[in-house]
C-alpha positions in Angstrom: -0.2 0.1 0.0 1.2 3.2 -1.0 1.5 5.5 2.2 2.4 9.2 0.7 -0.8 9.8 -1.2 -1.7 13.1 -3.0 -5.2 13.4 -3.4 -7.1 16.5 -4.9 -11.1 17.2 -4.4 -12.1 18.8 -7.6 -14.8 21.3 -6.9 -13.2 21.8 -3.8 -15.2 24.8 -2.6 -18.2 22.6 -2.2 -20.1 22.6 1.0 -19.5 18.8 1.1 -15.6 19.3 1.3 -15.6 19.2 4.9 -17.5 15.8 5.0 -14.9 14.1 2.6 -12.4 14.9 4.4 -13.4 13.8 7.9 -13.9 10.8 6.2 -10.5 10.7 4.8 -9.0 11.6 8.0 -11.0 8.8 9.6 -9.6 6.3 7.0 -5.8 7.5 7.6 -4.8 4.2 8.8 -5.4 2.7 5.6 -5.8 6.0 3.5 -2.6 7.4 4.3 -2.6 11.2 2.9 0.4 13.4 3.3 -0.9 15.9 0.3 -4.5 17.6 0.1 -5.2 19.6 -3.2 -8.9 21.6 -3.3 -9.2 22.7 -6.9 -12.2 25.2 -7.6 -12.4 27.9 -10.4 -14.0 29.8 -7.7 -11.4 32.0 -5.6 -13.6 33.3 -2.9 -15.0 29.8 -2.4 -11.7 28.3 -2.3 -10.3 30.9 0.1 -13.2 30.0 2.8 -12.6 26.5 2.2 -9.3 27.0 3.0 -10.0 28.1 6.4 -12.4 25.8 7.2 -10.2 22.4 6.3 -7.4 24.3 8.2 -9.1 24.3 11.2 -10.6 20.9 10.5 -6.7 19.6 10.4 -6.0 21.8 13.6 -8.7 20.1 15.5 -7.5 16.9 14.1 -4.4 17.4 14.9 -3.4 16.5 11.4 -1.2 20.1 10.9 1.5 17.7 9.4 -1.1 17.2 6.3 0.1 19.7 3.4 -2.8 21.3 2.3 -2.8 23.2 -1.5 -5.8 25.3 -2.6 -5.6 26.4 -6.1 -7.5 27.4 -9.1 -4.3 26.0 -11.3 -5.0 22.6 -12.9 -1.1 21.6 -13.4 -1.0 22.2 -9.8 -4.3 20.5 -9.1 -3.2 17.3 -10.9 0.0 16.9 -11.6 1.0 13.7 -10.1 -2.1 12.6 -8.0 -3.2 9.5 -7.2 -6.8 9.7 -6.3 -9.2 12.4 -7.6 -12.6 13.1 -5.9 -14.6 14.9 -8.1 -18.2 17.0 -7.1 -18.1 20.1 -9.5 -21.2 22.0 -10.2 -21.1 24.1 -13.3 -22.6 27.2 -12.9 -23.2 26.7 -8.9 -26.5 27.3 -7.2 -27.4 30.5 -9.4 -27.8 28.1 -12.3 -29.7 25.3 -10.6 -32.0 27.9 -9.2 -32.6 28.7 -13.3 -33.1 24.8 -13.3 -35.6 24.7 -10.9 -37.6 27.7 -11.7 -37.9 27.7 -15.3 -39.4 24.5 -16.1 -42.1 25.2 -12.9 -43.2 28.5 -15.2 -44.6 26.3 -17.9 -45.7 23.9 -15.0 -43.3 20.9 -15.4 -41.2 19.4 -12.7 -38.1 21.8 -11.5 -35.8 19.5 -9.8 -31.7 19.6 -10.1 -31.2 16.6 -11.1 -34.5 14.9 -12.9 -37.0 16.2 -15.4 -35.5 19.0 -17.5 -33.8 21.1 -14.7 -31.9 17.6 -14.7 -31.0 17.8 -18.6 -30.1 21.4 -18.4 -27.4 20.7 -15.3 -26.5 17.7 -17.8 -25.8 19.8 -20.7 -23.7 21.8 -18.3 -22.0 19.3 -16.3 -20.6 17.3 -19.4 -18.2 20.1 -20.2 -17.0 20.4 -17.2 -16.2 16.9 -15.9 -14.6 16.0 -19.4 -12.0 19.1 -18.9 -11.4 17.6 -15.3 -10.7 14.3 -16.7 -8.8 15.6 -19.4 -6.7 17.0 -16.7 -6.1 14.1 -15.1 -5.3 12.2 -18.3 -2.5 15.0 -18.7 -1.2 15.6 -15.5 -1.7 12.0 -13.6 -3.3 9.4 -16.0 -3.0 6.5 -13.7 -4.6 8.5 -11.2 -8.9 7.1 -10.0 -11.3 9.5 -10.6 -14.2 8.9 -8.0 -16.9 11.1 -9.4 -19.9 12.4 -7.5 -20.8 15.0 -9.9 -24.6 15.0 -11.5 -26.3 13.7 -13.0 -24.5 10.9 -12.7 -26.1 8.8 -15.8 -25.6 11.7 -18.1 -22.1 12.1 -17.1 -21.5 8.4 -17.2 -22.8 8.4 -21.1 -20.5 11.4 -22.2 -17.1 10.0 -20.3 -17.8 6.5 -21.9 -17.7 8.2 -25.4 -14.8 10.6 -24.8 -12.7 8.7 -22.1 -13.6 5.1 -22.2 -10.2 4.1 -20.6 -9.9 6.5 -17.6 -9.9 5.4 -14.5 -13.2 6.4 -13.4 -16.1 5.3 -10.8 -19.4 7.1 -10.9 -21.3 6.7 -7.7 -24.0 8.3 -5.9 -24.8 7.9 -2.1 -28.5 8.6 -2.2 -29.2 4.7 -2.1 -27.3 5.0 1.2 -28.9 8.0 2.5 -32.7 6.3 1.5 -31.5 2.8 3.1 -30.4 5.2 6.3 -33.6 6.6 6.4 -35.8 3.2 6.4 -33.5 1.7 8.7 -33.7 4.4 11.3 -37.4 4.4 10.7 -38.3 1.1 11.1 -35.4 -0.5 13.5 -33.5 -2.1 11.7 -29.5 -1.7 10.9 -28.5 -1.2 7.8 -24.8 -2.3 7.9 -26.1 -6.1 8.3 -27.9 -5.3 4.6 -26.7 -6.6 1.1 -29.1 -4.7 -1.1 -30.0 -5.7 -4.6 -30.9 -3.0 -6.5 -31.2 -1.6 -10.3 -31.7 1.3 -12.6 -30.7 4.4 -13.7 -29.2 7.4 -11.4 -32.3 8.3 -9.4 -34.2 6.2 -11.2 -34.5 2.6 -9.6 -35.9 0.0 -7.4 -34.6 -2.4 -5.1 -35.6 -6.2 -5.9 -34.4 -7.5 -2.5 -32.4 -6.2 0.9 -31.3 -9.3 2.7 -30.3 -8.7 6.2 -27.6 -10.9 7.2 -28.4 -10.8 10.7 -32.0 -11.8 10.6 -31.1 -14.3 7.7 -34.2 -13.2 5.7 -35.3 -10.4 2.8 -36.8 -7.5 4.8 -37.9 -5.8 1.4 -41.5 -7.3 1.9 -42.3 -6.1 5.4 -40.0 -2.7 4.3 -43.1 -2.3 1.7 -45.8 -3.6 4.1 -45.0 -1.2 6.9 -44.4 1.8 4.5 -47.8 1.4 3.0 -48.9 2.1 6.7 -47.0 4.7 7.8 -45.0 7.6 6.7 -41.4 7.9 7.5 -39.7 10.7 8.9 -36.1 11.9 8.3 -32.8 10.4 9.3 -30.8 12.3 11.6 -28.6 14.0 8.5 -31.9 15.6 7.1 -33.2 16.9 10.5 -35.4 19.8 10.5 -35.1 20.1 6.6 -38.8 19.9 5.2 -37.8 19.2 1.6 -36.2 15.7 2.6 -39.3 15.6 5.3 -42.0 15.6 2.2 -40.1 13.4 0.2 -40.0 10.7 2.3 -43.5 10.8 3.4 -44.0 10.3 -0.2 -42.5 6.8 -0.3 -45.6 5.6 1.2 -47.6 6.8 -2.0 -45.4 5.4 -4.0 -45.4 1.7 -2.7 -48.8 1.9 -2.3 -49.4 2.6 -6.2 -46.7 -0.2 -7.1 -46.0 -2.7 -4.2 -43.9 -5.0 -6.2 -40.8 -3.3 -5.4 -39.0 -0.5 -3.5 -38.5 2.4 -5.3 -35.8 5.2 -5.5 -37.6 8.7 -3.8 -36.7 10.1 -7.1 -39.0 8.2 -9.2 -41.7 10.8 -7.5 -40.6 13.1 -10.3 -41.3 10.9 -12.8 -45.0 8.9 -11.5 -46.2 11.8 -9.7 -44.9 15.1 -12.2 -48.5 16.9 -11.8 -48.7 16.4 -7.8 -44.8 17.4 -7.6 -45.6 20.9 -9.5 -48.4 21.6 -7.4 -46.7 21.3 -4.0 -43.7 23.3 -5.3 -43.0 27.1 -4.3 -42.2 28.5 -7.7 -40.5 31.7 -6.4 -38.4 29.8 -3.8 -37.2 26.3 -4.4 -34.9 23.7 -3.0 -31.9 26.2 -4.6 -33.0 28.8 -2.1 -33.2 26.5 0.7 -29.6 25.3 0.1 -28.3 28.7 0.0 -29.8 30.0 2.8 -29.0 27.0 4.5 -26.0 25.1 3.9 -24.4 27.9 1.6 -25.0 30.4 4.3 -24.0 28.2 6.9 -20.6 27.2 5.4 -20.0 31.0 4.4 -20.4 31.9 8.6 -18.1 29.5 9.2 -15.2 30.8 7.4 -15.9 33.9 8.6 -15.9 33.2 12.2 -12.3 31.5 11.6 -11.1 34.8 9.8 -12.4 36.8 12.8 -10.2 34.7 15.2 -13.0 32.4 16.4 -11.9 28.7 16.5 -13.8 27.1 19.2 -16.3 24.3 18.3 -17.6 26.1 15.2 -17.3 23.6 12.7 -21.0 21.7 12.5 -21.7 20.2 9.1 -23.2 16.4 9.2 -23.8 15.3 5.6 -24.9 11.4 6.4 -23.0 8.6 4.7 -22.1 11.1 2.0 -18.1 11.3 2.8 -18.1 8.1 4.0 -19.2 6.3 1.0 -16.6 7.8 -1.5 -13.9 7.2 1.0 -15.0 3.5 1.4 -14.6 2.9 -2.2 -11.0 4.5 -2.4 -9.6 2.3 0.4 -10.8 -0.6 -1.4 -9.0 0.4 -4.5 -5.6 1.1 -2.9 -5.8 -2.2 -0.4 -7.5 -4.3 -2.8 -10.2 -5.5 -0.5 -13.3 -5.6 -2.8 -16.0 -4.5 -1.3 -20.0 -4.3 -2.5 -21.1 -0.9 -4.1 -23.9 1.1 -5.9 -22.5 2.0 -9.0 -23.0 3.8 -12.1 -21.5 1.7 -15.1 -22.1 0.6 -18.4 -25.2 -2.2 -18.5 -22.5 -4.8 -20.4 -25.3 -7.6 -19.4 -26.0 -7.1 -15.8 -29.1 -6.6 -16.7 -29.8 -8.9 -18.9 -33.3 -7.6 -21.1 -31.7 -3.9 -21.3 -29.5 -2.5 -24.0 -25.8 -2.8 -23.2 -24.7 0.1 -23.6 -27.2 1.6 -21.4 -25.9 3.6 -18.3 -27.2 1.4 -15.5 -26.9 2.0 -11.2 -26.2 -1.7 -10.2 -24.3 -3.6 -7.1 -20.8 -4.3 -7.8 -17.3 -5.3 -6.6 -15.1 -2.5 -6.4 -11.2 -3.3 -5.8 -7.7 -2.9 -6.9 -8.9 -3.1 -10.6 -11.8 -1.4 -10.5 -15.4 -1.9 -11.1 -17.1 -6.0 -11.7 -20.5 -5.7 -11.6 -23.3 -8.2 -10.6 -25.6 -10.3 -13.7 -28.7 -9.6 -12.3 -32.3 -11.5 -13.5 -34.5 -10.0 -15.8 -36.6 -7.1 -15.1 -40.1 -6.5 -15.5 -41.9 -4.7 -18.9 -42.9 -1.9 -16.4 -39.5 -0.8 -14.7 -37.9 -2.0 -18.2 -40.2 0.2 -20.4 -39.7 3.2 -18.3 -35.5 3.0 -18.1 -35.7 2.3 -21.8 -37.4 5.8 -22.5 -35.2 7.1 -19.7 -31.7 5.9 -21.5 -32.9 7.0 -24.9 -33.6 10.6 -23.6 -30.3 10.7 -21.8 -28.1 9.5 -24.9 -30.0 12.0 -27.3 -29.0 14.6 -24.7 -25.1 13.5 -24.9 -26.0 13.3 -28.6 -27.0 16.7 -28.4 -23.5 17.7 -26.2 -20.9 16.2 -28.8 -23.1 17.3 -32.3 -24.0 20.4 -31.1 -27.5 19.3 -32.0 -30.5 21.6 -31.2 -32.9 19.1 -32.5 -31.3 16.3 -30.6 -31.7 18.5 -27.9 -35.4 19.2 -28.3 -35.6 14.9 -28.9 -34.1 14.5 -25.7 -36.6 17.0 -23.4 -39.6 15.8 -25.3 -39.0 12.1 -24.4 -38.0 13.2 -21.0 -41.1 11.3 -18.8 -41.8 14.4 -16.7 -42.8 16.6 -20.0 -46.9 16.0 -21.6 -45.8 17.8 -25.0 -43.2 18.9 -27.6 -44.8 22.0 -26.8 -43.8 22.3 -23.4 -40.5 20.5 -24.3 -39.5 23.5 -26.6 -40.5 26.5 -24.6 -38.4 25.0 -22.1 -35.4 24.6 -24.0 -35.2 27.4 -25.6 -35.6 29.8 -22.5 -32.6 27.4 -21.1 -31.1 28.3 -23.8 -30.9 31.8 -23.1 -30.4 31.2 -19.7 -26.9 29.0 -20.1 -25.4 30.7 -22.9 -22.1 30.7 -21.2 -22.0 26.7 -20.3 -24.0 24.9 -23.0 -22.2 24.1 -26.3 -23.8 26.3 -29.3 -27.3 24.2 -30.4 -27.7 25.1 -33.9 
């Protein structure tokens, strides 16, 4: 095992960076870092995060670790061993547009789902391709572990441009959902071996085997959900957005009780209800700006003013631990089971091979070894095939600079009732994203 690792967090100014750094420090015996680099194109966010991470290193008695904060790609990526990517192209200001423009037309306005997710995807592709390009140039053997959304679209673009990159795309949403279910109904998620299939933010559990109880607990979880609404877990405490989301899980399993759905399917099954319940003038982006974003700025300002006692407050659940656990498994060649976003290649035997799916896989020194699953039912397959086609058309639009392909993708998105609505949103988003999207013609 290499004992002098250099790691880079791309999108280092993110409010999630302290959670990843905390997880890295907690795993120092299995993941020994000597140098940590925070790379972000926003100097102000970089400066704030440098203060916070410096204070975190002091609190954890890790002043021996070299901390580099930079906007220079060569300095950020040269000879790095691992890159943790969590960039947000356009920041929260553009997320706000992703959410509010569709809502003007009574369509789902959401960060990764619906047309907001497609707008974000067209922005993110260019940003993540740039990051992967830097890594290929300055540290071609480095592993890139990606949290950047929307994951299925990102993974499809990387598959086409950099098929041989050492890159693994993962999402912590399944872990957050499992933690919430376990905390509500008295299970220990650490005993679970879940079987899950779908696309990112678009899938189902077919089985949750509990090793302590020695049985599949999914049927009883579905039964409990049909009777009571869930409360948020500790890491979402006080968040009314997630409270509504988890309450709607009960409605979803009442409609379709044969499998346990990812909570994001609410946007595809009940788009009308989601729009009705949304404030068109104060969306999730505004909540994050006034919550997590403002709290991070406050922590930095307190440190800047000389306050250092008990000021670091952040709780992001398994977000940091999940991606660090994957890095530990790779470095130490200790294969463990994770949910990954990866080309299908037969994992779901009755779905097209080149679909980018989210499935269980073992990850070790050689990367991803995904599981072979059973054929899926026609309802789930039909939903997935339509979404896969829409996402592929969107990636086509990016690489081909094609307005027609973008309109086809927007029209095929299952939160959209008509091509007219799709075109209205696309045309307005073209203007809003003129500094970020490729030129479409």
